[in-house]
PDB file of N, CA, C and O in Angstrom:
ATOM      1  N   UNK A   1     119.598 100.800  68.830  1.00  0.00           N
ATOM      2  CA  UNK A   1     118.302 100.286  68.458  1.00  0.00           C
ATOM      3  C   UNK A   1     118.485  99.413  67.218  1.00  0.00           C
ATOM      4  O   UNK A   1     118.840  99.903  66.146  1.00  0.00           O
ATOM      5  N   UNK A   2     118.240  98.137  67.379  1.00  0.00           N
ATOM      6  CA  UNK A   2     118.541  97.165  66.338  1.00  0.00           C
ATOM      7  C   UNK A   2     117.638  97.244  65.118  1.00  0.00           C
ATOM      8  O   UNK A   2     118.068  96.884  64.022  1.00  0.00           O
ATOM      9  N   UNK A   3     116.416  97.699  65.267  1.00  0.00           N
ATOM     10  CA  UNK A   3     115.477  97.678  64.137  1.00  0.00           C
ATOM     11  C   UNK A   3     115.551  98.927  63.269  1.00  0.00           C
ATOM     12  O   UNK A   3     114.875  98.995  62.243  1.00  0.00           O
ATOM     13  N   UNK A   4     116.342  99.904  63.648  1.00  0.00           N
ATOM     14  CA  UNK A   4     116.522 101.106  62.830  1.00  0.00           C
ATOM     15  C   UNK A   4     117.502 100.754  61.718  1.00  0.00           C
ATOM     16  O   UNK A   4     118.628 100.334  61.986  1.00  0.00           O
ATOM     17  N   UNK A   5     117.070 100.926  60.462  1.00  0.00           N
ATOM     18  CA  UNK A   5     117.892 100.501  59.330  1.00  0.00           C
ATOM     19  C   UNK A   5     118.942 101.536  58.944  1.00  0.00           C
ATOM     20  O   UNK A   5     119.990 101.181  58.404  1.00  0.00           O
ATOM     21  N   UNK A   6     118.675 102.804  59.212  1.00  0.00           N
ATOM     22  CA  UNK A   6     119.642 103.863  58.923  1.00  0.00           C
ATOM     23  C   UNK A   6     119.326 105.073  59.784  1.00  0.00           C
ATOM     24  O   UNK A   6     118.260 105.156  60.393  1.00  0.00           O
ATOM     25  N   UNK A   7     120.267 106.011  59.827  1.00  0.00           N
ATOM     26  CA  UNK A   7     120.069 107.235  60.606  1.00  0.00           C
ATOM     27  C   UNK A   7     120.476 108.438  59.780  1.00  0.00           C
ATOM     28  O   UNK A   7     121.324 108.351  58.892  1.00  0.00           O
ATOM     29  N   UNK A   8     119.852 109.568  60.094  1.00  0.00           N
ATOM     30  CA  UNK A   8     120.215 110.833  59.460  1.00  0.00           C
ATOM     31  C   UNK A   8     119.890 111.969  60.408  1.00  0.00           C
ATOM     32  O   UNK A   8     119.088 111.820  61.329  1.00  0.00           O
ATOM     33  N   UNK A   9     120.513 113.085  60.174  1.00  0.00           N
ATOM     34  CA  UNK A   9     120.289 114.250  61.018  1.00  0.00           C
ATOM     35  C   UNK A   9     118.977 114.934  60.636  1.00  0.00           C
ATOM     36  O   UNK A   9     118.423 114.684  59.565  1.00  0.00           O
ATOM     37  N   UNK A  10     118.494 115.790  61.515  1.00  0.00           N
ATOM     38  CA  UNK A  10     117.281 116.547  61.198  1.00  0.00           C
ATOM     39  C   UNK A  10     117.499 117.428  59.975  1.00  0.00           C
ATOM     40  O   UNK A  10     116.579 117.635  59.183  1.00  0.00           O
ATOM     41  N   UNK A  11     118.695 117.939  59.821  1.00  0.00           N
ATOM     42  CA  UNK A  11     119.020 118.772  58.648  1.00  0.00           C
ATOM     43  C   UNK A  11     118.893 117.951  57.364  1.00  0.00           C
ATOM     44  O   UNK A  11     118.304 118.401  56.382  1.00  0.00           O
ATOM     45  N   UNK A  12     119.455 116.741  57.389  1.00  0.00           N
ATOM     46  CA  UNK A  12     119.364 115.865  56.213  1.00  0.00           C
ATOM     47  C   UNK A  12     117.918 115.451  55.968  1.00  0.00           C
ATOM     48  O   UNK A  12     117.483 115.371  54.819  1.00  0.00           O
ATOM     49  N   UNK A  13     117.173 115.187  57.032  1.00  0.00           N
ATOM     50  CA  UNK A  13     115.770 114.807  56.887  1.00  0.00           C
ATOM     51  C   UNK A  13     114.982 115.888  56.168  1.00  0.00           C
ATOM     52  O   UNK A  13     114.169 115.589  55.292  1.00  0.00           O
ATOM     53  N   UNK A  14     115.216 117.146  56.531  1.00  0.00           N
ATOM     54  CA  UNK A  14     114.496 118.249  55.872  1.00  0.00           C
ATOM     55  C   UNK A  14     114.701 118.226  54.367  1.00  0.00           C
ATOM     56  O   UNK A  14     113.760 118.451  53.606  1.00  0.00           O
ATOM     57  N   UNK A  15     115.916 117.957  53.938  1.00  0.00           N
ATOM     58  CA  UNK A  15     116.200 117.997  52.506  1.00  0.00           C
ATOM     59  C   UNK A  15     115.780 116.722  51.781  1.00  0.00           C
ATOM     60  O   UNK A  15     115.661 116.723  50.556  1.00  0.00           O
ATOM     61  N   UNK A  16     115.552 115.626  52.522  1.00  0.00           N
ATOM     62  CA  UNK A  16     115.228 114.350  51.881  1.00  0.00           C
ATOM     63  C   UNK A  16     113.913 113.759  52.367  1.00  0.00           C
ATOM     64  O   UNK A  16     113.719 112.547  52.281  1.00  0.00           O
ATOM     65  N   UNK A  17     113.008 114.583  52.874  1.00  0.00           N
ATOM     66  CA  UNK A  17     111.789 114.090  53.505  1.00  0.00           C
ATOM     67  C   UNK A  17     110.973 113.178  52.599  1.00  0.00           C
ATOM     68  O   UNK A  17     110.536 112.113  53.035  1.00  0.00           O
ATOM     69  N   UNK A  18     110.762 113.572  51.357  1.00  0.00           N
ATOM     70  CA  UNK A  18     109.959 112.756  50.444  1.00  0.00           C
ATOM     71  C   UNK A  18     110.583 111.377  50.251  1.00  0.00           C
ATOM     72  O   UNK A  18     109.877 110.369  50.261  1.00  0.00           O
ATOM     73  N   UNK A  19     111.880 111.330  50.079  1.00  0.00           N
ATOM     74  CA  UNK A  19     112.593 110.059  49.915  1.00  0.00           C
ATOM     75  C   UNK A  19     112.469 109.207  51.173  1.00  0.00           C
ATOM     76  O   UNK A  19     112.232 108.002  51.088  1.00  0.00           O
ATOM     77  N   UNK A  20     112.626 109.823  52.329  1.00  0.00           N
ATOM     78  CA  UNK A  20     112.549 109.100  53.601  1.00  0.00           C
ATOM     79  C   UNK A  20     111.154 108.503  53.789  1.00  0.00           C
ATOM     80  O   UNK A  20     111.020 107.350  54.198  1.00  0.00           O
ATOM     81  N   UNK A  21     110.138 109.270  53.497  1.00  0.00           N
ATOM     82  CA  UNK A  21     108.769 108.755  53.625  1.00  0.00           C
ATOM     83  C   UNK A  21     108.556 107.576  52.680  1.00  0.00           C
ATOM     84  O   UNK A  21     107.954 106.575  53.069  1.00  0.00           O
ATOM     85  N   UNK A  22     109.039 107.683  51.452  1.00  0.00           N
ATOM     86  CA  UNK A  22     108.926 106.582  50.503  1.00  0.00           C
ATOM     87  C   UNK A  22     109.650 105.342  50.976  1.00  0.00           C
ATOM     88  O   UNK A  22     109.129 104.235  50.843  1.00  0.00           O
ATOM     89  N   UNK A  23     110.848 105.505  51.529  1.00  0.00           N
ATOM     90  CA  UNK A  23     111.606 104.365  52.032  1.00  0.00           C
ATOM     91  C   UNK A  23     110.887 103.685  53.185  1.00  0.00           C
ATOM     92  O   UNK A  23     110.899 102.458  53.291  1.00  0.00           O
ATOM     93  N   UNK A  24     110.263 104.471  54.045  1.00  0.00           N
ATOM     94  CA  UNK A  24     109.518 103.896  55.169  1.00  0.00           C
ATOM     95  C   UNK A  24     108.236 103.234  54.670  1.00  0.00           C
ATOM     96  O   UNK A  24     107.895 102.121  55.073  1.00  0.00           O
ATOM     97  N   UNK A  25     107.545 103.929  53.799  1.00  0.00           N
ATOM     98  CA  UNK A  25     106.234 103.463  53.343  1.00  0.00           C
ATOM     99  C   UNK A  25     106.331 102.227  52.444  1.00  0.00           C
ATOM    100  O   UNK A  25     105.611 101.250  52.649  1.00  0.00           O
ATOM    101  N   UNK A  26     107.208 102.270  51.467  1.00  0.00           N
ATOM    102  CA  UNK A  26     107.279 101.190  50.491  1.00  0.00           C
ATOM    103  C   UNK A  26     108.381 100.177  50.777  1.00  0.00           C
ATOM    104  O   UNK A  26     108.260  99.005  50.420  1.00  0.00           O
ATOM    105  N   UNK A  27     109.442 100.622  51.412  1.00  0.00           N
ATOM    106  CA  UNK A  27     110.570  99.728  51.680  1.00  0.00           C
ATOM    107  C   UNK A  27     110.555  99.120  53.061  1.00  0.00           C
ATOM    108  O   UNK A  27     111.350  98.231  53.365  1.00  0.00           O
ATOM    109  N   UNK A  28     109.648  99.598  53.903  1.00  0.00           N
ATOM    110  CA  UNK A  28     109.566  99.065  55.258  1.00  0.00           C
ATOM    111  C   UNK A  28     110.736  99.442  56.143  1.00  0.00           C
ATOM    112  O   UNK A  28     110.954  98.823  57.184  1.00  0.00           O
ATOM    113  N   UNK A  29     111.498 100.460  55.734  1.00  0.00           N
ATOM    114  CA  UNK A  29     112.643 100.871  56.545  1.00  0.00           C
ATOM    115  C   UNK A  29     112.177 101.654  57.778  1.00  0.00           C
ATOM    116  O   UNK A  29     111.131 102.303  57.775  1.00  0.00           O
ATOM    117  N   UNK A  30     112.977 101.567  58.806  1.00  0.00           N
ATOM    118  CA  UNK A  30     112.798 102.392  60.001  1.00  0.00           C
ATOM    119  C   UNK A  30     114.009 103.298  60.071  1.00  0.00           C
ATOM    120  O   UNK A  30     115.122 102.847  60.338  1.00  0.00           O
ATOM    121  N   UNK A  31     113.784 104.574  59.829  1.00  0.00           N
ATOM    122  CA  UNK A  31     114.876 105.526  59.691  1.00  0.00           C
ATOM    123  C   UNK A  31     114.970 106.387  60.934  1.00  0.00           C
ATOM    124  O   UNK A  31     114.039 107.116  61.274  1.00  0.00           O
ATOM    125  N   UNK A  32     116.101 106.294  61.606  1.00  0.00           N
ATOM    126  CA  UNK A  32     116.334 107.084  62.808  1.00  0.00           C
ATOM    127  C   UNK A  32     116.711 108.507  62.448  1.00  0.00           C
ATOM    128  O   UNK A  32     117.467 108.749  61.507  1.00  0.00           O
ATOM    129  N   UNK A  33     116.177 109.435  63.205  1.00  0.00           N
ATOM    130  CA  UNK A  33     116.480 110.857  63.014  1.00  0.00           C
ATOM    131  C   UNK A  33     117.251 111.316  64.250  1.00  0.00           C
ATOM    132  O   UNK A  33     116.798 111.156  65.383  1.00  0.00           O
ATOM    133  N   UNK A  34     118.433 111.893  63.999  1.00  0.00           N
ATOM    134  CA  UNK A  34     119.270 112.329  65.112  1.00  0.00           C
ATOM    135  C   UNK A  34     119.211 113.835  65.275  1.00  0.00           C
ATOM    136  O   UNK A  34     119.007 114.586  64.321  1.00  0.00           O
ATOM    137  N   UNK A  35     119.395 114.242  66.503  1.00  0.00           N
ATOM    138  CA  UNK A  35     119.485 115.661  66.831  1.00  0.00           C
ATOM    139  C   UNK A  35     120.659 115.801  67.784  1.00  0.00           C
ATOM    140  O   UNK A  35     120.715 115.147  68.826  1.00  0.00           O
ATOM    141  N   UNK A  36     121.585 116.653  67.415  1.00  0.00           N
ATOM    142  CA  UNK A  36     122.816 116.818  68.191  1.00  0.00           C
ATOM    143  C   UNK A  36     123.538 115.486  68.384  1.00  0.00           C
ATOM    144  O   UNK A  36     124.119 115.227  69.438  1.00  0.00           O
ATOM    145  N   UNK A  37     123.491 114.638  67.341  1.00  0.00           N
ATOM    146  CA  UNK A  37     124.195 113.366  67.376  1.00  0.00           C
ATOM    147  C   UNK A  37     123.516 112.245  68.122  1.00  0.00           C
ATOM    148  O   UNK A  37     124.045 111.135  68.185  1.00  0.00           O
ATOM    149  N   UNK A  38     122.348 112.511  68.693  1.00  0.00           N
ATOM    150  CA  UNK A  38     121.625 111.488  69.459  1.00  0.00           C
ATOM    151  C   UNK A  38     120.323 111.141  68.761  1.00  0.00           C
ATOM    152  O   UNK A  38     119.654 112.021  68.220  1.00  0.00           O
ATOM    153  N   UNK A  39     119.957 109.862  68.769  1.00  0.00           N
ATOM    154  CA  UNK A  39     118.704 109.422  68.173  1.00  0.00           C
ATOM    155  C   UNK A  39     117.538 110.101  68.874  1.00  0.00           C
ATOM    156  O   UNK A  39     117.398 110.000  70.093  1.00  0.00           O
ATOM    157  N   UNK A  40     116.697 110.796  68.106  1.00  0.00           N
ATOM    158  CA  UNK A  40     115.599 111.566  68.687  1.00  0.00           C
ATOM    159  C   UNK A  40     114.228 111.047  68.258  1.00  0.00           C
ATOM    160  O   UNK A  40     113.251 111.204  68.991  1.00  0.00           O
ATOM    161  N   UNK A  41     114.149 110.433  67.082  1.00  0.00           N
ATOM    162  CA  UNK A  41     112.866 109.966  66.571  1.00  0.00           C
ATOM    163  C   UNK A  41     113.121 108.902  65.514  1.00  0.00           C
ATOM    164  O   UNK A  41     114.249 108.725  65.052  1.00  0.00           O
ATOM    165  N   UNK A  42     112.058 108.194  65.135  1.00  0.00           N
ATOM    166  CA  UNK A  42     112.162 107.182  64.088  1.00  0.00           C
ATOM    167  C   UNK A  42     110.988 107.367  63.136  1.00  0.00           C
ATOM    168  O   UNK A  42     109.841 107.503  63.564  1.00  0.00           O
ATOM    169  N   UNK A  43     111.286 107.371  61.847  1.00  0.00           N
ATOM    170  CA  UNK A  43     110.246 107.407  60.821  1.00  0.00           C
ATOM    171  C   UNK A  43     109.974 105.966  60.421  1.00  0.00           C
ATOM    172  O   UNK A  43     110.889 105.243  60.027  1.00  0.00           O
ATOM    173  N   UNK A  44     108.720 105.549  60.523  1.00  0.00           N
ATOM    174  CA  UNK A  44     108.358 104.188  60.154  1.00  0.00           C
ATOM    175  C   UNK A  44     107.019 104.185  59.453  1.00  0.00           C
ATOM    176  O   UNK A  44     106.292 105.178  59.478  1.00  0.00           O
ATOM    177  N   UNK A  45     106.695 103.074  58.832  1.00  0.00           N
ATOM    178  CA  UNK A  45     105.455 102.975  58.058  1.00  0.00           C
ATOM    179  C   UNK A  45     104.242 102.834  58.971  1.00  0.00           C
ATOM    180  O   UNK A  45     104.361 102.477  60.142  1.00  0.00           O
ATOM    181  N   UNK A  46     103.091 103.119  58.415  1.00  0.00           N
ATOM    182  CA  UNK A  46     101.834 102.922  59.141  1.00  0.00           C
ATOM    183  C   UNK A  46     101.663 101.450  59.501  1.00  0.00           C
ATOM    184  O   UNK A  46     101.194 101.130  60.593  1.00  0.00           O
ATOM    185  N   UNK A  47     102.040 100.553  58.593  1.00  0.00           N
ATOM    186  CA  UNK A  47     101.940  99.118  58.885  1.00  0.00           C
ATOM    187  C   UNK A  47     102.760  98.751  60.117  1.00  0.00           C
ATOM    188  O   UNK A  47     102.296  97.990  60.966  1.00  0.00           O
ATOM    189  N   UNK A  48     103.982  99.287  60.220  1.00  0.00           N
ATOM    190  CA  UNK A  48     104.815  99.028  61.396  1.00  0.00           C
ATOM    191  C   UNK A  48     104.180  99.606  62.661  1.00  0.00           C
ATOM    192  O   UNK A  48     104.167  98.957  63.707  1.00  0.00           O
ATOM    193  N   UNK A  49     103.662 100.815  62.562  1.00  0.00           N
ATOM    194  CA  UNK A  49     103.024 101.445  63.720  1.00  0.00           C
ATOM    195  C   UNK A  49     101.823 100.630  64.181  1.00  0.00           C
ATOM    196  O   UNK A  49     101.654 100.395  65.377  1.00  0.00           O
ATOM    197  N   UNK A  50     100.989 100.200  63.243  1.00  0.00           N
ATOM    198  CA  UNK A  50      99.818  99.399  63.601  1.00  0.00           C
ATOM    199  C   UNK A  50     100.225  98.072  64.230  1.00  0.00           C
ATOM    200  O   UNK A  50      99.583  97.609  65.173  1.00  0.00           O
ATOM    201  N   UNK A  51     101.292  97.457  63.712  1.00  0.00           N
ATOM    202  CA  UNK A  51     101.777  96.202  64.294  1.00  0.00           C
ATOM    203  C   UNK A  51     102.291  96.434  65.716  1.00  0.00           C
ATOM    204  O   UNK A  51     102.028  95.629  66.609  1.00  0.00           O
ATOM    205  N   UNK A  52     103.019  97.524  65.928  1.00  0.00           N
ATOM    206  CA  UNK A  52     103.509  97.841  67.273  1.00  0.00           C
ATOM    207  C   UNK A  52     102.362  98.115  68.240  1.00  0.00           C
ATOM    208  O   UNK A  52     102.400  97.683  69.393  1.00  0.00           O
ATOM    209  N   UNK A  53     101.341  98.833  67.769  1.00  0.00           N
ATOM    210  CA  UNK A  53     100.184  99.114  68.621  1.00  0.00           C
ATOM    211  C   UNK A  53      99.420  97.839  68.947  1.00  0.00           C
ATOM    212  O   UNK A  53      98.951  97.673  70.073  1.00  0.00           O
ATOM    213  N   UNK A  54      99.287  96.931  67.974  1.00  0.00           N
ATOM    214  CA  UNK A  54      98.598  95.662  68.225  1.00  0.00           C
ATOM    215  C   UNK A  54      99.377  94.830  69.248  1.00  0.00           C
ATOM    216  O   UNK A  54      98.786  94.205  70.129  1.00  0.00           O
ATOM    217  N   UNK A  55     100.704  94.829  69.123  1.00  0.00           N
ATOM    218  CA  UNK A  55     101.546  94.108  70.074  1.00  0.00           C
ATOM    219  C   UNK A  55     101.394  94.691  71.474  1.00  0.00           C
ATOM    220  O   UNK A  55     101.271  93.953  72.452  1.00  0.00           O
ATOM    221  N   UNK A  56     101.405  96.014  71.565  1.00  0.00           N
ATOM    222  CA  UNK A  56     101.244  96.677  72.853  1.00  0.00           C
ATOM    223  C   UNK A  56      99.884  96.358  73.469  1.00  0.00           C
ATOM    224  O   UNK A  56      99.791  96.115  74.672  1.00  0.00           O
ATOM    225  N   UNK A  57      98.836  96.357  72.659  1.00  0.00           N
ATOM    226  CA  UNK A  57      97.492  96.039  73.162  1.00  0.00           C
ATOM    227  C   UNK A  57      97.434  94.592  73.643  1.00  0.00           C
ATOM    228  O   UNK A  57      96.812  94.306  74.666  1.00  0.00           O
ATOM    229  N   UNK A  58      98.073  93.683  72.919  1.00  0.00           N
ATOM    230  CA  UNK A  58      98.089  92.281  73.334  1.00  0.00           C
ATOM    231  C   UNK A  58      98.809  92.125  74.673  1.00  0.00           C
ATOM    232  O   UNK A  58      98.370  91.358  75.530  1.00  0.00           O
ATOM    233  N   UNK A  59      99.907  92.846  74.853  1.00  0.00           N
ATOM    234  CA  UNK A  59     100.623  92.800  76.137  1.00  0.00           C
ATOM    235  C   UNK A  59      99.766  93.364  77.259  1.00  0.00           C
ATOM    236  O   UNK A  59      99.713  92.796  78.350  1.00  0.00           O
ATOM    237  N   UNK A  60      99.094  94.484  76.994  1.00  0.00           N
ATOM    238  CA  UNK A  60      98.229  95.089  78.013  1.00  0.00           C
ATOM    239  C   UNK A  60      97.089  94.142  78.383  1.00  0.00           C
ATOM    240  O   UNK A  60      96.748  94.003  79.557  1.00  0.00           O
ATOM    241  N   UNK A  61      96.509  93.498  77.389  1.00  0.00           N
ATOM    242  CA  UNK A  61      95.405  92.560  77.630  1.00  0.00           C
ATOM    243  C   UNK A  61      95.889  91.370  78.452  1.00  0.00           C
ATOM    244  O   UNK A  61      95.211  90.943  79.387  1.00  0.00           O
ATOM    245  N   UNK A  62      97.048  90.840  78.111  1.00  0.00           N
ATOM    246  CA  UNK A  62      97.595  89.711  78.865  1.00  0.00           C
ATOM    247  C   UNK A  62      97.898  90.118  80.307  1.00  0.00           C
ATOM    248  O   UNK A  62      97.622  89.355  81.232  1.00  0.00           O
ATOM    249  N   UNK A  63      98.455  91.299  80.505  1.00  0.00           N
ATOM    250  CA  UNK A  63      98.754  91.774  81.867  1.00  0.00           C
ATOM    251  C   UNK A  63      97.474  91.970  82.665  1.00  0.00           C
ATOM    252  O   UNK A  63      97.423  91.645  83.852  1.00  0.00           O
ATOM    253  N   UNK A  64      96.435  92.503  82.016  1.00  0.00           N
ATOM    254  CA  UNK A  64      95.149  92.687  82.696  1.00  0.00           C
ATOM    255  C   UNK A  64      94.574  91.342  83.116  1.00  0.00           C
ATOM    256  O   UNK A  64      94.124  91.178  84.250  1.00  0.00           O
ATOM    257  N   UNK A  65      94.592  90.385  82.200  1.00  0.00           N
ATOM    258  CA  UNK A  65      94.036  89.059  82.518  1.00  0.00           C
ATOM    259  C   UNK A  65      94.808  88.387  83.643  1.00  0.00           C
ATOM    260  O   UNK A  65      94.218  87.733  84.504  1.00  0.00           O
ATOM    261  N   UNK A  66      96.130  88.547  83.636  1.00  0.00           N
ATOM    262  CA  UNK A  66      96.938  87.964  84.698  1.00  0.00           C
ATOM    263  C   UNK A  66      96.625  88.639  86.034  1.00  0.00           C
ATOM    264  O   UNK A  66      96.470  87.965  87.052  1.00  0.00           O
ATOM    265  N   UNK A  67      96.534  89.967  86.029  1.00  0.00           N
ATOM    266  CA  UNK A  67      96.229  90.694  87.270  1.00  0.00           C
ATOM    267  C   UNK A  67      94.851  90.312  87.792  1.00  0.00           C
ATOM    268  O   UNK A  67      94.658  90.164  88.999  1.00  0.00           O
ATOM    269  N   UNK A  68      93.895  90.151  86.883  1.00  0.00           N
ATOM    270  CA  UNK A  68      92.542  89.782  87.291  1.00  0.00           C
ATOM    271  C   UNK A  68      92.522  88.368  87.877  1.00  0.00           C
ATOM    272  O   UNK A  68      91.820  88.110  88.855  1.00  0.00           O
ATOM    273  N   UNK A  69      93.284  87.463  87.288  1.00  0.00           N
ATOM    274  CA  UNK A  69      93.343  86.091  87.788  1.00  0.00           C
ATOM    275  C   UNK A  69      94.014  86.025  89.161  1.00  0.00           C
ATOM    276  O   UNK A  69      93.667  85.180  89.986  1.00  0.00           O
ATOM    277  N   UNK A  70      94.972  86.916  89.400  1.00  0.00           N
ATOM    278  CA  UNK A  70      95.701  86.917  90.664  1.00  0.00           C
ATOM    279  C   UNK A  70      95.033  87.773  91.737  1.00  0.00           C
ATOM    280  O   UNK A  70      95.497  87.799  92.876  1.00  0.00           O
ATOM    281  N   UNK A  71      93.954  88.473  91.395  1.00  0.00           N
ATOM    282  CA  UNK A  71      93.270  89.359  92.345  1.00  0.00           C
ATOM    283  C   UNK A  71      92.654  88.547  93.463  1.00  0.00           C
ATOM    284  O   UNK A  71      91.838  87.657  93.224  1.00  0.00           O
ATOM    285  N   UNK A  72      93.055  88.862  94.696  1.00  0.00           N
ATOM    286  CA  UNK A  72      92.516  88.138  95.844  1.00  0.00           C
ATOM    287  C   UNK A  72      91.306  88.845  96.454  1.00  0.00           C
ATOM    288  O   UNK A  72      90.749  88.371  97.445  1.00  0.00           O
ATOM    289  N   UNK A  73      90.899  89.958  95.880  1.00  0.00           N
ATOM    290  CA  UNK A  73      89.728  90.671  96.365  1.00  0.00           C
ATOM    291  C   UNK A  73      90.020  91.630  97.506  1.00  0.00           C
ATOM    292  O   UNK A  73      89.142  92.393  97.910  1.00  0.00           O
ATOM    293  N   UNK A  74      91.232  91.603  98.028  1.00  0.00           N
ATOM    294  CA  UNK A  74      91.596  92.484  99.133  1.00  0.00           C
ATOM    295  C   UNK A  74      91.775  93.907  98.613  1.00  0.00           C
ATOM    296  O   UNK A  74      92.389  94.117  97.567  1.00  0.00           O
ATOM    297  N   UNK A  75      91.248  94.866  99.331  1.00  0.00           N
ATOM    298  CA  UNK A  75      91.367  96.274  98.967  1.00  0.00           C
ATOM    299  C   UNK A  75      91.861  97.056 100.168  1.00  0.00           C
ATOM    300  O   UNK A  75      91.617  96.676 101.313  1.00  0.00           O
ATOM    301  N   UNK A  76      92.564  98.163  99.896  1.00  0.00           N
ATOM    302  CA  UNK A  76      92.996  99.043 100.976  1.00  0.00           C
ATOM    303  C   UNK A  76      92.529 100.459 100.653  1.00  0.00           C
ATOM    304  O   UNK A  76      92.290 100.806  99.497  1.00  0.00           O
ATOM    305  N   UNK A  77      92.408 101.251 101.686  1.00  0.00           N
ATOM    306  CA  UNK A  77      91.976 102.633 101.495  1.00  0.00           C
ATOM    307  C   UNK A  77      93.159 103.488 101.043  1.00  0.00           C
ATOM    308  O   UNK A  77      94.314 103.075 101.137  1.00  0.00           O
ATOM    309  N   UNK A  78      92.851 104.667 100.560  1.00  0.00           N
ATOM    310  CA  UNK A  78      93.887 105.604 100.155  1.00  0.00           C
ATOM    311  C   UNK A  78      94.771 105.971 101.347  1.00  0.00           C
ATOM    312  O   UNK A  78      95.988 106.098 101.205  1.00  0.00           O
ATOM    313  N   UNK A  79      94.169 106.137 102.504  1.00  0.00           N
ATOM    314  CA  UNK A  79      94.943 106.457 103.708  1.00  0.00           C
ATOM    315  C   UNK A  79      95.931 105.334 104.047  1.00  0.00           C
ATOM    316  O   UNK A  79      97.069 105.599 104.434  1.00  0.00           O
ATOM    317  N   UNK A  80      95.488 104.078 103.900  1.00  0.00           N
ATOM    318  CA  UNK A  80      96.384 102.954 104.156  1.00  0.00           C
ATOM    319  C   UNK A  80      97.532 102.933 103.148  1.00  0.00           C
ATOM    320  O   UNK A  80      98.674 102.653 103.513  1.00  0.00           O
ATOM    321  N   UNK A  81      97.237 103.220 101.910  1.00  0.00           N
ATOM    322  CA  UNK A  81      98.269 103.261 100.882  1.00  0.00           C
ATOM    323  C   UNK A  81      99.284 104.346 101.186  1.00  0.00           C
ATOM    324  O   UNK A  81     100.492 104.120 101.108  1.00  0.00           O
ATOM    325  N   UNK A  82      98.793 105.519 101.531  1.00  0.00           N
ATOM    326  CA  UNK A  82      99.706 106.618 101.868  1.00  0.00           C
ATOM    327  C   UNK A  82     100.582 106.268 103.054  1.00  0.00           C
ATOM    328  O   UNK A  82     101.773 106.578 103.066  1.00  0.00           O
ATOM    329  N   UNK A  83      99.995 105.623 104.052  1.00  0.00           N
ATOM    330  CA  UNK A  83     100.751 105.228 105.232  1.00  0.00           C
ATOM    331  C   UNK A  83     101.832 104.220 104.859  1.00  0.00           C
ATOM    332  O   UNK A  83     102.954 104.310 105.357  1.00  0.00           O
ATOM    333  N   UNK A  84     101.515 103.269 103.994  1.00  0.00           N
ATOM    334  CA  UNK A  84     102.502 102.280 103.541  1.00  0.00           C
ATOM    335  C   UNK A  84     103.635 102.949 102.772  1.00  0.00           C
ATOM    336  O   UNK A  84     104.794 102.552 102.893  1.00  0.00           O
ATOM    337  N   UNK A  85     103.296 103.970 101.977  1.00  0.00           N
ATOM    338  CA  UNK A  85     104.315 104.634 101.153  1.00  0.00           C
ATOM    339  C   UNK A  85     105.242 105.512 101.965  1.00  0.00           C
ATOM    340  O   UNK A  85     106.385 105.733 101.562  1.00  0.00           O
ATOM    341  N   UNK A  86     104.785 106.013 103.089  1.00  0.00           N
ATOM    342  CA  UNK A  86     105.626 106.896 103.911  1.00  0.00           C
ATOM    343  C   UNK A  86     106.491 106.129 104.903  1.00  0.00           C
ATOM    344  O   UNK A  86     107.322 106.726 105.588  1.00  0.00           O
ATOM    345  N   UNK A  87     106.311 104.835 104.988  1.00  0.00           N
ATOM    346  CA  UNK A  87     107.109 104.045 105.946  1.00  0.00           C
ATOM    347  C   UNK A  87     108.446 103.695 105.368  1.00  0.00           C
ATOM    348  O   UNK A  87     109.249 103.035 106.027  1.00  0.00           O
TER     349      UNK A  87
END
């Protein structure tokens, strides 16, 4: 994950939680937390989270608008869908 600036274990996180929160909040760092050597979570600032959520909403809105523009008005019943899926 390219945007994670550093990583630490859950054990290290427990002992340095206040520092990690400060680094995320004021330094804009994205700190990966590992469990059993694998990345399990990321600590990031509220600003980063809000930016990610806004980006996700913009993508969802664009996909909705595209789907609506491409809608031909044709509909199928649930039975037809099930039949198509079992073929």
